[in-house]
C-alpha positions in Angstrom: 0.0 0.0 0.0 2.8 2.4 1.0 4.6 1.5 -2.3 1.6 2.3 -4.3 1.1 5.7 -2.6 4.8 6.6 -3.2 4.3 5.5 -6.9 1.1 7.7 -7.2 2.9 10.7 -5.7 5.9 10.4 -8.2 3.6 9.3 -11.0 4.0 6.4 -13.5 3.3 5.4 -17.1 2.3 2.3 -18.8 4.4 1.3 -21.8 3.5 -1.2 -24.6 5.8 -2.7 -27.2 5.7 -5.6 -29.6 6.6 -9.0 -28.1 8.9 -10.1 -30.8 12.6 -9.1 -30.6 12.2 -6.7 -27.7 13.9 -8.7 -25.0 17.0 -6.3 -25.5 14.8 -3.3 -24.7 13.8 -4.8 -21.3 17.4 -5.5 -20.6 18.7 -2.1 -21.5 16.0 -0.6 -19.2 17.3 -2.7 -16.3 20.9 -1.7 -17.1 20.0 2.0 -16.8 18.7 1.3 -13.3 15.1 2.4 -14.3 12.5 0.8 -12.1 10.1 -1.4 -14.0 7.1 -3.4 -12.6 3.9 -4.9 -13.7 5.3 -6.7 -16.7 2.7 -8.6 -18.7 3.0 -10.2 -22.0 1.0 -12.1 -24.7 1.9 -13.4 -28.1 1.7 -9.9 -29.6 2.7 -7.3 -27.1 4.6 -6.7 -23.8 3.4 -4.0 -21.3 4.9 -2.8 -18.2 5.1 0.3 -15.9 7.9 2.8 -15.2 8.2 6.0 -13.2 6.7 9.2 -14.8 10.2 10.9 -14.5 11.8 8.2 -16.5 9.6 8.4 -19.5 11.9 10.7 -21.4 14.9 8.3 -21.0 13.0 5.5 -22.7 13.2 7.2 -26.2 17.0 6.9 -26.4 16.9 3.3 -25.1 14.4 2.3 -27.8 16.6 3.8 -30.5 19.6 1.8 -29.2 17.5 -1.4 -29.1 16.0 -0.7 -32.5 12.4 -1.1 -31.6 9.3 1.1 -31.0 7.0 1.6 -28.1 3.9 3.7 -27.1 2.7 5.2 -23.9 -0.9 3.8 -23.3 -1.6 5.5 -20.0 -0.1 8.1 -17.7 -1.2 8.0 -13.9 -0.4 9.7 -10.6 -0.2 13.3 -9.0 2.2 14.9 -11.6 -0.2 14.0 -14.3 -3.2 15.4 -12.5 -1.2 18.6 -11.8 -0.3 18.9 -15.5 -3.8 18.3 -16.6 -5.3 20.8 -14.2 -2.6 23.4 -14.2 -5.0 26.1 -15.5 -7.6 25.3 -12.8 -5.0 25.3 -10.0 -3.9 28.7 -11.2 -7.4 30.0 -10.9 -7.9 28.5 -7.4 -4.6 29.9 -6.3 -5.6 33.3 -7.6 -8.9 33.2 -5.7 -7.0 32.2 -2.5 -4.5 35.0 -2.9 -7.5 37.4 -3.6 -9.3 36.5 -0.5 -6.1 36.8 1.6 -5.4 40.2 0.2 -9.1 41.3 0.9 -8.8 40.1 4.5 -5.5 42.1 5.0 -6.9 45.2 3.3 -10.0 44.9 5.7 -7.7 45.5 8.6 -7.1 49.1 7.7 -8.9 52.4 7.2 -9.1 53.5 3.6 -11.8 56.2 3.7 -12.8 58.8 6.1 -16.4 60.3 5.9 -17.0 63.5 7.8 -20.6 64.8 8.1 -22.2 67.8 9.9 -19.2 70.2 9.7 -20.0 73.9 9.0 -17.5 76.2 10.6 -14.6 73.7 10.1 -13.6 72.3 6.8 -13.0 68.7 6.1 -9.3 69.4 5.4 -9.0 70.9 8.9 -10.5 67.8 10.5 -8.4 65.4 8.4 -5.3 67.5 9.5 -6.4 67.1 13.1 -6.8 63.4 12.6 -3.3 63.2 11.0 -1.9 64.9 14.1 -3.3 62.1 16.2 -1.7 59.5 13.8 -4.9 58.6 12.1 -5.1 58.8 8.3 -5.6 56.6 5.4 -4.0 53.2 5.9 -4.2 53.4 9.8 -4.6 50.0 11.5 -8.3 49.8 12.6 -7.5 48.1 16.0 -5.2 51.0 17.0 -8.2 53.4 16.8 -10.1 53.9 20.0 -13.2 55.8 18.8 -14.2 56.9 22.4 -10.7 58.4 22.9 -10.8 59.9 19.4 -14.1 61.8 20.2 -12.7 63.2 23.3 -9.5 64.5 21.6 -11.3 66.1 18.7 -13.6 67.9 21.1 -10.5 69.3 22.8 -9.0 70.4 19.5 -12.2 72.2 18.3 -13.9 74.3 20.9 -16.9 75.0 18.8 -17.7 71.3 18.3 -20.1 70.2 21.0 -20.6 66.6 20.0 -18.7 64.2 17.9 -19.6 60.5 17.1 -16.8 58.3 15.7 -17.5 54.8 14.3 -15.8 52.3 12.1 -17.8 50.4 9.5 -16.0 48.2 7.2 -12.8 50.1 6.2 -14.4 53.5 6.6 -14.0 55.8 9.5 -17.3 57.8 10.0 -17.1 61.2 11.9 -20.5 62.8 12.7 -20.2 66.4 14.0 -22.7 68.6 15.8 -21.4 72.1 16.3 -22.3 74.4 19.2 -25.4 75.8 17.7 -26.7 72.4 16.7 -26.4 70.6 20.0 -28.7 68.3 22.0 -28.3 66.3 25.2 -26.7 63.0 24.1 -28.2 60.0 25.8 -26.4 57.5 23.7 -23.5 57.0 26.0 -23.7 53.7 27.9 -20.6 54.3 30.1 -20.4 56.4 33.3 -20.8 60.0 32.1 -21.9 63.5 33.3 -23.9 66.0 31.5 -21.8 69.2 31.1 -22.6 72.7 29.6 -21.4 73.6 26.2 -22.0 77.3 26.6 -21.9 80.2 29.3 -25.6 80.5 30.2 -28.3 80.9 32.8 -30.2 77.6 33.5 -33.8 78.0 32.2 -35.0 74.4 32.8 -33.5 71.1 33.8 -35.3 67.7 33.7 -33.3 64.8 34.9 -34.0 61.2 34.1 -30.8 59.6 35.2 -28.1 61.0 37.6 -27.8 63.7 40.2 -28.4 67.3 39.2 -25.8 69.8 40.6 -27.5 73.0 39.3 -31.0 74.5 39.5 -33.0 76.9 37.5 -31.5 80.4 37.6 -27.9 79.3 38.2 -25.1 80.9 36.2 -22.8 78.3 34.6 -19.8 78.3 32.4 -18.8 76.1 29.5 -17.7 72.8 30.6 -19.4 73.0 34.1 -21.1 69.8 35.3 -24.9 70.1 35.1 -26.0 66.5 36.0 -23.5 64.1 37.6 -23.3 60.4 36.7 -22.3 59.8 40.3 -25.3 58.7 42.5 -24.9 58.3 46.2 -27.2 56.2 48.3 -27.8 57.4 51.9 -28.9 55.6 55.0 -31.2 56.8 57.6 -28.4 58.9 59.2 -27.8 60.7 55.9 -24.5 59.0 55.5 -23.3 57.6 52.2 -24.1 53.9 52.1 -23.2 53.2 48.5 -22.2 55.0 45.3 -23.2 54.0 41.7 -21.6 55.4 38.5 -24.1 55.7 35.6 -24.6 57.5 32.3 -26.3 60.7 33.3 -29.3 61.6 31.1 -31.1 64.9 31.2 -32.7 67.6 29.1 -31.1 71.0 30.1 -32.0 74.4 28.5 -30.2 77.6 29.2 -30.6 81.3 28.4 -27.5 82.3 26.5 -26.2 85.0 24.1 -25.2 84.0 20.6 -22.8 86.4 19.0 -23.4 87.4 15.4 -21.2 89.1 13.0 -21.4 89.5 9.1 -19.5 91.8 6.9 -20.6 92.5 3.2 -18.5 94.6 0.9 -20.3 97.1 -1.2 -18.0 96.4 -4.1 -18.0 92.8 -5.3 -17.0 90.7 -8.2 -19.0 88.2 -10.0 -17.6 85.3 -11.9 -18.5 84.6 -15.5 -17.3 81.3 -16.7 -16.1 80.4 -20.1 -16.5 76.9 -21.6 -12.7 76.3 -21.8 -12.6 73.6 -19.2 -9.7 71.3 -18.9 -9.3 68.1 -16.8 -6.7 65.7 -15.5 -6.7 62.7 -13.2 -4.7 61.8 -10.0 -4.8 58.1 -9.2 -4.5 56.9 -5.5 -2.9 53.5 -4.7 -2.5 52.6 -0.9 -2.4 56.3 -0.3 0.3 57.2 -2.8 -0.8 59.8 -5.4 0.1 59.3 -8.9 -0.6 62.0 -11.7 0.3 60.6 -15.1 0.0 64.0 -16.6 -1.0 67.6 -15.6 -3.2 69.6 -17.7 -1.5 72.8 -19.0 -3.7 75.6 -17.7 -2.8 79.1 -19.2 -5.9 80.8 -17.7 -5.3 84.1 -15.6 -8.3 83.2 -13.4 -9.8 79.7 -12.9 -11.4 77.5 -10.3 -10.3 73.9 -9.5 -13.0 71.5 -8.9 -11.9 68.1 -7.6 -14.2 65.0 -7.5 -12.9 61.9 -5.6 -13.9 58.3 -6.5 -12.9 55.4 -4.3 -13.4 51.7 -5.2 -15.7 50.2 -2.6 -18.4 47.7 -2.0 -20.8 49.3 0.5 -18.7 50.1 3.5 -15.8 48.0 2.4 -13.5 50.6 0.7 -10.4 49.5 -1.2 -7.0 51.5 -1.3 -7.7 52.3 -4.9 -9.3 55.4 -6.4 -8.9 58.5 -8.6 -9.6 62.2 -8.5 -10.8 64.1 -11.5 -9.4 67.7 -11.5 -11.4 70.2 -13.6 -10.1 73.6 -14.2 -12.9 76.2 -15.1 -11.8 79.6 -16.7 -13.7 82.6 -15.5 -13.4 86.4 -15.7 -14.2 88.8 -12.9 -16.9 91.5 -13.5 -16.9 94.3 -10.8 -20.3 95.3 -9.5 -21.5 97.4 -6.5 -24.5 97.2 -4.1 -26.6 100.2 -3.3 -27.2 100.8 0.4 -30.7 99.4 0.0 -29.6 96.3 -1.8 -26.8 95.5 0.7 -29.1 96.2 3.8 -31.7 93.9 2.3 -29.0 91.2 1.7 -27.7 91.6 5.3 -31.2 91.3 6.7 -31.9 88.2 4.5 -28.8 86.5 5.7 -29.7 87.3 9.3 -33.2 86.0 9.0 -31.9 82.8 7.4 -29.4 82.4 10.2 -32.3 82.8 12.8 -34.5 80.4 10.9 -31.7 77.8 10.9 -31.5 78.1 14.6 -35.1 77.8 15.1 -35.2 74.5 13.0 -32.7 73.2 15.5 -34.9 73.8 18.4 -33.5 77.3 19.4 -35.9 79.8 20.8 -35.1 83.4 20.1 -35.9 85.9 22.8 -34.2 89.0 21.7 -32.5 90.2 18.5 -29.8 92.8 19.2 -28.1 92.8 15.9 -27.5 96.2 14.3 -26.6 97.1 10.8 -24.0 99.9 10.0 -21.8 101.1 7.2 -18.0 101.5 7.7 -15.1 101.6 5.2 -17.2 100.6 2.2 -18.8 97.6 4.1 -22.2 96.9 5.5 -21.7 95.3 8.9 -24.3 93.3 10.8 -23.1 92.9 14.4 -24.7 92.1 17.8 -26.1 89.1 19.6 -29.2 87.1 19.9 -30.6 86.1 23.3 -31.8 82.5 23.0 -33.1 79.5 24.9 -31.4 76.4 23.7 -30.2 72.9 24.8 -26.9 73.2 26.4 -26.2 69.8 27.9 -23.9 67.2 26.5 -22.7 63.8 27.7 -19.1 63.5 28.7 -17.4 60.3 30.0 -15.5 60.4 33.1 -12.8 58.2 34.8 -14.4 56.6 37.9 -11.0 56.4 39.6 -10.6 60.3 39.3 -14.2 61.2 39.9 -14.1 63.4 43.0 -17.4 65.4 42.8 -19.2 65.9 46.2 -22.8 65.5 45.8 -24.6 67.2 48.6 
């Protein structure tokens, strides 16, 4: 049995030759130390087996013996590999492809940022880069909870950030200061803190211990509702302490500063149809631009559109950017005082409307419009009632609040 398995692994062929006058062929095969077995003969032919690797030696031996032979069958593993060489290549290719996809899925190849207004995506990408997070970062090295905290520290006007990893994409959802709400999604011990300087207008606590009351003046970052809950005995002594995610709806009266400046003289762009384009290809974060369009325009805009190869949330490190250069000329125009005043008021009304859509209640409008140095300036503040509480995780070991 073992002998057959070895022969199958090495491979073997069945040879057939005429019976008459071929005794010399068999003798020469033996003299060449070629293994031969399974010899059978009849009045017409002799058949036998030799190793697959020795089949090419048989041609010279047959010439020397002056006889002919033919291979009537090939068997064993080498034969199977030869016959299915194309199939094995395909299977190997599929295996390599699956392995590459798995390795690629361990890294971040796209960053999606949503909700930004005052800050640009480039500024946030730069902040992420300073935290050693960029395209190609290892997913397991990214702590999304810690990342949220670090980004809030870098951007004062950002009140709430949600970071999550889906597939090979890092999603960052931002709520800036004027679009805040009390976050109840935290499931770890956390406090509710103020995102603005304000006077407490109302506070409804569902989980946690309130530390402020209606009418209190608070500063940005002050704790409004603590996630530390003390349990007291009949002698008013602390019997036990629980740490929970605080949940509350806290509104405050605050002043929102407003400033807008509109120049009376402005320039309007008139675009020609002389657009030019080129492409930049991205491979594993490396940029390759085969050619750069020759742009001889005095004034032009550059419009870039990114495309990344992906299947739903599984992004691959391959993509391209189409860069389009649009020629334009500047036409100087000038607003009248009435036109620019109407424009300033329209922008202010739109700003107030956006706030109201976010649940902000406007109590006073103290914005004044004036003219100075060829500009129309709208400046002042809005007194408003708005949600000012946001969840903030704390370290239980460092929590030292005294709840009376």
